[in-house]
LUMVEXNU-707150 format. One line per 10 residues: number of its first residue (from 1); for each residue z, x, y of C-alpha. Coordinates in steps of 0.05 Angstrom, whole numbers. Layout:
// LUMVEXNU-707150
NUM	Z,X,Y  ...
// end
This chain:
// LUMVEXNU-707150
1	-1994,851,-877  -2029,794,-849  -2096,762,-887  -2161,758,-847  -2157,694,-844  -2087,691,-811  -2112,749,-766  -2171,703,-744  -2123,647,-727  -2074,691,-689
11	-2135,719,-650  -2163,647,-634  -2093,628,-610  -2089,692,-563  -2160,677,-539  -2144,601,-519  -2078,627,-481  -2121,679,-447  -2172,631,-427  -2115,580,-407
21	-2090,631,-356  -2037,671,-393  -2073,741,-381  -2016,778,-383  -2004,803,-453  -1930,804,-452  -1925,736,-429  -1975,711,-484  -1935,746,-534  -1870,714,-513
31	-1897,647,-509  -1925,652,-581  -1859,680,-604  -1822,619,-578  -1873,573,-608  -1865,608,-674  -1791,604,-671  -1792,530,-653  -1840,516,-713  -1789,544,-761
41	-1726,523,-728  -1712,463,-774  -1727,513,-838  -1674,565,-821  -1620,517,-785  -1615,454,-819  -1563,428,-768  -1619,418,-718  -1625,345,-683  -1677,301,-701
51	-1709,307,-635  -1718,381,-630  -1747,390,-697  -1823,409,-695  -1846,356,-744  -1821,302,-695  -1854,323,-631  -1916,364,-647  -1959,298,-639  -1940,285,-571
61	-1994,286,-519  -2006,307,-451  -1948,315,-397  -1900,281,-454  -1908,345,-498  -1902,395,-444  -1843,361,-417  -1807,353,-485  -1821,426,-507  -1804,458,-439
71	-1741,414,-412  -1713,398,-482  -1731,437,-538  -1735,504,-502  -1672,484,-466  -1634,473,-531  -1662,537,-561  -1638,575,-498  -1566,545,-482  -1540,504,-545
81	-1566,536,-604  -1512,588,-602  -1445,596,-567  -1445,629,-498  -1420,697,-532  -1473,698,-581  -1525,754,-578  -1584,702,-586  -1562,666,-523  -1552,730,-484
91	-1619,752,-505  -1648,686,-480  -1621,694,-412  -1678,689,-361  -1729,672,-414  -1779,627,-389  -1829,573,-424  -1888,579,-377  -1939,538,-415  -1952,479,-364
101	-2023,460,-386  -2017,394,-433  -2088,413,-465  -2066,488,-474  -2003,471,-505  -2032,420,-547  -2085,468,-575  -2028,525,-585  -1990,473,-628  -2050,462,-670
111	-2062,536,-677  -1985,547,-691  -1995,492,-750  -2062,522,-774  -2029,590,-779  -1970,568,-818  -2010,528,-866  -2046,593,-889  -1981,632,-887  -1947,582,-930
121	-2003,582,-977  -1997,659,-985  -1924,647,-1000  -1935,595,-1052  -2001,620,-1093  -1989,699,-1079  -1911,705,-1085  -1910,736,-1013  -1842,713,-1003  -1821,768,-956
131	-1876,767,-901  -1844,790,-834  -1888,736,-800  -1860,749,-727  -1868,819,-733  -1934,818,-766  -1965,771,-714  -1936,816,-661  -1963,880,-690  -2035,844,-695
141	-2025,822,-617  -2005,892,-598  -2069,919,-626  -2111,876,-576  -2073,889,-515  -2071,965,-505  -1999,963,-508  -1994,997,-579  -1965,1064,-581  -1944,1060,-504
151	-1883,1106,-492  -1880,1115,-570  -1870,1039,-581  -1902,1011,-640  -1885,977,-707  -1870,1015,-776  -1912,981,-831  -1872,937,-873  -1885,974,-932  -1860,1037,-910
161	-1796,996,-885  -1789,969,-957  -1792,1039,-984  -1741,1067,-936  -1694,1011,-951  -1703,1028,-1027  -1685,1103,-1008  -1626,1083,-967  -1601,1031,-1017  -1557,988,-966
171	-1505,939,-988  -1460,889,-963  -1407,935,-953  -1412,959,-883  -1456,946,-815  -1526,965,-815  -1558,991,-750  -1629,1009,-717  -1608,1042,-652  -1681,1026,-626
181	-1693,961,-666  -1760,936,-629  -1780,874,-667  -1724,878,-714  -1768,904,-776  -1721,951,-802  -1658,900,-804  -1705,851,-835  -1726,901,-895  -1655,917,-904
191	-1636,848,-910  -1691,832,-956  -1672,892,-998  -1601,871,-1010  -1618,795,-1022  -1666,829,-1076  -1608,871,-1105  -1571,805,-1115  -1627,763,-1143  -1633,743,-1214
201	-1710,736,-1212  -1744,788,-1174  -1819,806,-1181  -1865,868,-1161  -1899,856,-1096  -1970,885,-1084  -1941,958,-1065  -1905,958,-1135  -1840,945,-1100  -1787,897,-1130
211	-1770,832,-1089  -1727,776,-1098  -1718,717,-1062  -1651,678,-1084  -1597,723,-1073  -1560,681,-1131  -1509,736,-1146  -1482,741,-1077  -1411,707,-1064  -1401,652,-1010
221	-1358,708,-971  -1413,762,-982  -1468,717,-952  -1423,697,-892  -1416,774,-882  -1484,785,-892  -1513,732,-842  -1457,738,-789  -1432,811,-783  -1484,860,-818
231	-1542,874,-774  -1539,908,-708  -1591,932,-663  -1605,962,-593  -1665,964,-545  -1687,982,-483  -1738,927,-477  -1715,859,-462  -1776,827,-492  -1768,863,-557
241	-1692,841,-560  -1716,769,-556  -1772,778,-609  -1720,821,-651  -1667,763,-650  -1713,708,-662  -1748,750,-720  -1684,763,-757  -1656,689,-747  -1724,661,-770
251	-1707,703,-835  -1640,670,-847  -1599,722,-809  -1548,669,-770  -1517,725,-719  -1563,784,-709  -1527,831,-661  -1585,860,-624  -1566,885,-553  -1605,898,-494
261	-1581,970,-473  -1598,1043,-479  -1567,1069,-547  -1575,1144,-517  -1534,1127,-452  -1457,1111,-436  -1478,1041,-441  -1475,1043,-515  -1400,1074,-516  -1387,1022,-464
271	-1413,964,-509  -1370,990,-568  -1305,997,-525  -1314,929,-502  -1321,902,-571  -1261,939,-595  -1222,921,-535  -1214,995,-513  -1204,1014,-439  -1256,1065,-433
281	-1278,1108,-369  -1348,1127,-384  -1346,1184,-331  -1289,1215,-366  -1308,1261,-422  -1241,1258,-454  -1242,1184,-456  -1314,1185,-482  -1295,1227,-540  -1245,1172,-564
291	-1256,1179,-635  -1247,1102,-650  -1314,1090,-621  -1348,1141,-672  -1376,1120,-741  -1384,1045,-730  -1444,1038,-781  -1446,1046,-855  -1523,1051,-852  -1573,1065,-804
301	-1653,1055,-814  -1696,1075,-756  -1764,1096,-723  -1743,1118,-657  -1795,1118,-600  -1807,1197,-598  -1831,1203,-530  -1823,1276,-516  -1776,1297,-459  -1744,1250,-423
311	-1696,1253,-360  -1621,1257,-384  -1583,1238,-326  -1558,1177,-364  -1549,1209,-426  -1483,1204,-458  -1438,1266,-460  -1429,1253,-533  -1492,1274,-545  -1489,1342,-517
321	-1478,1396,-571  -1547,1425,-571  -1560,1422,-491  -1500,1456,-457  -1487,1425,-390  -1505,1474,-332  -1472,1467,-260  -1498,1485,-192  -1453,1528,-145  -1418,1468,-116
331	-1396,1448,-185  -1445,1390,-198  -1483,1377,-262  -1557,1404,-260  -1607,1352,-280  -1638,1363,-346  -1697,1340,-393  -1688,1341,-467  -1732,1319,-523  -1716,1246,-545
341	-1726,1260,-623  -1666,1310,-617  -1621,1260,-577  -1635,1205,-625  -1617,1242,-685  -1556,1266,-658  -1534,1197,-633  -1544,1176,-707  -1496,1230,-729  -1445,1197,-678
351	-1459,1128,-701  -1454,1138,-776  -1384,1122,-808  -1358,1179,-856  -1400,1178,-917  -1447,1133,-883  -1525,1144,-899  -1583,1143,-852  -1658,1141,-865  -1703,1157,-802
361	-1774,1173,-792  -1786,1236,-750  -1851,1275,-721  -1862,1338,-760  -1848,1383,-706  -1772,1365,-715  -1776,1403,-781  -1802,1472,-758  -1802,1480,-679  -1766,1546,-666
371	-1731,1524,-605  -1657,1532,-597  -1642,1456,-590  -1688,1439,-650  -1654,1494,-694  -1584,1468,-672  -1602,1393,-689  -1623,1414,-761  -1562,1457,-770  -1522,1394,-747
381	-1558,1353,-801  -1532,1404,-853  -1462,1416,-826  -1436,1349,-796  -1476,1315,-850  -1510,1329,-920  -1586,1330,-914  -1604,1300,-975  -1679,1292,-973  -1742,1306,-932
391	-1801,1267,-949  -1872,1289,-921  -1914,1230,-906  -1993,1242,-900  -2024,1239,-828  -2057,1170,-822  -1998,1126,-840  -1985,1104,-765  -2063,1095,-749  -2091,1063,-716
401	-2034,1076,-663  -2031,1149,-676  -2048,1201,-734  -1991,1245,-721  -1956,1268,-781  -1883,1251,-791  -1831,1256,-844  -1773,1221,-868  -1706,1246,-868  -1646,1218,-911
411	-1573,1248,-897  -1503,1225,-903  -1444,1233,-856  -1394,1283,-890  -1324,1271,-887  -1282,1327,-854  -1213,1325,-815  -1218,1389,-767  -1295,1395,-758  -1351,1410,-801
421	-1351,1473,-850  -1400,1530,-861  -1455,1482,-889  -1467,1429,-946  -1460,1452,-1017  -1517,1406,-1043  -1588,1427,-1045  -1644,1388,-1002  -1697,1351,-1045  -1769,1355,-1013
431	-1828,1311,-1031  -1899,1304,-1011  -1931,1241,-1007  -2005,1244,-1011  -2014,1169,-998  -1980,1108,-980  -2025,1062,-1015  -2072,1052,-961  -2134,1086,-934  -2111,1138,-880
441	-2167,1118,-829  -2163,1064,-778  -2182,1009,-827  -2118,1018,-873  -2146,984,-930  -2104,978,-994  -2122,1020,-1048  -2128,987,-1118  -2086,1011,-1174  -2042,1059,-1132
451	-1966,1052,-1124  -1948,1117,-1087  -1886,1084,-1061  -1860,1064,-1128  -1872,1136,-1149  -1833,1165,-1088  -1774,1121,-1101  -1770,1139,-1173  -1774,1211,-1160  -1718,1205,-1109
461	-1674,1165,-1155  -1685,1218,-1214  -1678,1276,-1168  -1616,1304,-1203  -1646,1293,-1278  -1716,1319,-1259  -1731,1398,-1257  -1727,1411,-1190  -1744,1489,-1190  -1817,1485,-1200
471	-1842,1495,-1125  -1916,1484,-1143  -1899,1408,-1156  -1900,1355,-1105  -1820,1355,-1112  -1769,1410,-1110  -1700,1425,-1081  -1677,1483,-1036  -1608,1512,-1030  -1574,1511,-962
481	-1565,1586,-961  -1641,1599,-964  -1655,1541,-910  -1605,1573,-868  -1640,1639,-874  -1706,1609,-850  -1677,1587,-781  -1655,1518,-817  -1731,1500,-821  -1743,1442,-864
491	-1817,1440,-868  -1845,1422,-940  -1895,1470,-937  -1853,1533,-921  -1822,1527,-985  -1879,1502,-1032  -1911,1554,-1073  -1986,1547,-1069  -2033,1570,-1123  -2102,1596,-1107
501	-2152,1561,-1146  -2220,1593,-1137  -2278,1551,-1121  -2345,1553,-1156  -2411,1547,-1114  -2476,1545,-1128  -2515,1608,-1121  -2561,1620,-1053  -2625,1621,-1095  -2610,1552,-1126
511	-2592,1529,-1059  -2656,1548,-1025  -2699,1521,-1082  -2669,1454,-1071  -2679,1453,-996  -2749,1475,-1010  -2758,1416,-1062  -2728,1369,-1008  -2777,1394,-951  -2836,1386,-1000
521	-2813,1313,-1010  -2807,1301,-935  -2879,1328,-926  -2904,1283,-981  -2873,1222,-948  -2901,1241,-880  -2970,1251,-907  -2969,1181,-942  -2948,1148,-880  -3007,1183,-842
531	-3058,1161,-893  -3032,1085,-890  -3055,1083,-817
// end
């Protein structure tokens, strides 16, 4: 998380841009993102020509500075930094740098330098090598623009992302995807986890999680795969696509494949078909069912925007098993609205490769809602997949955006030839997190000497060796048949055994005596006040 000093500096930059005429929050966020990217350009891209290095032009003044950044540096970033078919170039199409005031731009440059001086100090002196700077700055700005939580879009805290990466355990053996990628935080987290896994000198961060920075055990070929053909994301917000691409590039990922499209629609199938050179008719269900489009990703990490019901006219036919299509008397398909959280889960199952794994945050209602669609999705997670774990998180983890209670699902795509069988043959592991290491109010202050994320990960890794039969504990396993008998409900509290612990209270007589004593003290104080007058 950002320090108070960094937050103050970011806020000062925000206030200066607002006072300078950038009153639209999205415009301000984008301009700050571009400046952050320019500042770090020479750090993650050593081949940048001298004239485009921040250190060589930041001291220019007046119109010369505006002209250089707007017409040279930004143009270089937009058109020359990557090839024409590169995701970054496509993401930057129609992007605009709109700071035209010399004094405003000069002040912005000073603020950016000041922010990064503080950031570099954190990295150097406090071992905070894995700061997701772009994401953290964006999160802080959202907090002050009333945009946070709109349409279910808010950024997952970095420590939760890192815990989920530990649970997923991705590697350099397949593609990693976030189907609603936002600022790219999950993809950055997956990248950082893999680098840590292949680092010789890893250290514990403030949350008790292991972090490494060198990736020295990675071969040259593995580095190439990791940087150019591992990370994929999709988002329906062009602004988020640009921020996400820049964020990943700032972390050293040369070619982040983040695409501007709706991953729930046939746009996704069309994109995959074009990438694979397949002739596809998105209006033909048989064509859509082409199995070569399925299973493109070995790993999925996500916290999609669960926004409730959405109009499903454009939802892909491949996400249709829980919602049988209905037709009117003329044979036309009726309009239907469906729950976005169910659609996203079904899409993940479709996108996962055989034996691929996913870790995803879902609202608690997905676990126990009695509707047919909810029940069917839970069944799919235990027939098409092996649902390995359900981790219940405490309410408040996503404060100040929302207090909605959520859980983490961990599942693996099963390998089958002619369709799913009757159900998984492994137990489902349940775990209850009491805390995430921070207060659960809006302040979200770190709790000292508390490492619940580390505890969660250790219990997950030891789930096959620890006793999982005592349902009075915070972790236990439940067989598939028992879950099936409970309409596939996977709510932690449904299976936990609660032990009643009688509470001892003071007698009414003692309480009344205490009240009388307090009343006497109040009367004495009042008498003293009167006598003073």
